[in-house]
N, C-alpha and C positions, 0 to 999 in steps of 0.2 A: 257338171259335177262337181267340179275345179274353181267356176264360179259360185255354185253354193258352198264350198270348203272357204275358198277365197270370204266368202260374206260372211259367215258363222264368225272366221278369225276375228273382220273388221269389227261386228258386232262382241264378241267376246275381247277385243283388244278396247273399244272403247266402252265396257260394261266396267270394267277393268280399270283407264283410267275416272271416269264416274267415281268408283268407289273409294279411289287414290284421294280425288278431289274430296268426297266427304268425307276418309278420313280425316286427312290436313287441314280439314273447316272444324272438324272435334274436336283436334289438339291443340287447334288454336281458341277455340274456347274454353278448353279445360287450363291449357297456358293462364291468359285473362282470367278462370274462375280461381287458378289460385296464385296467381296477384294479387286480384284483390282479400283474397282470406289472407295473404300473407300482411299488405296494408291494415285490414282490420282488426290484425293481431296485434301491431304494433300500434294501432292506436290506443287498444285497450290495457297493451302492456303500460304504454305514456300513463293513461289513467287511470291505474293500477296505483301507478310508485308517485303519482299527484296525490293520488287517497292517499297512500301511507304516510307521505307526509304530512298531510293534511294533520294526521292521526294522531302520529307524531309530535306535531306543534302543539294540536289540542292536550296532548297527554302531561306535556312540561308545563301548557297556561294550569292547568289542574294541578297540577305539584306544587308551583308557583302558589295558587291562590291557598290549598293548605296548610301550606310552611306560612303564608301572611295569616291565615285563620287561628295557628296554634300561635304564633306571635303574638295576636291580637288578645286571644283567650290567656297565655299567660300575662300578659299585660292585666285584664282584666284581675288575675287573682291580686296583681302587685297591691292594684288599687283598691279591693276588696281587704285586702291586709291593714293598706294604709288608713283606711277606713276603720278598721276596729280599732285599732291602737287610738285614731283621733277620739272615737267615741270612749273610749277608756279615761282618755284624757280627760276629754270632756265629764265625765261622770265622777273622774277624782273631785275636778274642780270646782264642782258643786256642791261634790263631799266640803272641801275647803270651806268653799265658803260657807257654806250651812255651820260648818263647826263654830267659822271667825262669826256670822250673828248672834249666834247664842251666845 
C-alpha cells in the first residue's frame, strides 16, 4: 500500500513536471509571438512615418506648382494687357496713316 502511494506520488510529480514544462514552452511561444508583434509594430510605425514624410513632400510640391501656376497666370494677364495696348497703338497708327494718305 505504501508502495502504491509512493507510485501515485511519483506519477503525480511526473505529471506536475510535464505540466510545468508545457507551461514554460507555452510562455516561450507567447514571448516569441509578442516580440514578433512588437517588431511588426515598429516596422509599421516606420512605414507610417515614411508615408507621412512622402505626403508632406507631395503637399509641398503641390503648393510650389500652384504658386508657379499663379505666377504664370499673372504673366499671361500682363502679356494680354501689353498686347491690347499694342493693338490700340497699331489701330491709332493705321488711322493716322489713313488720314495722312488722304
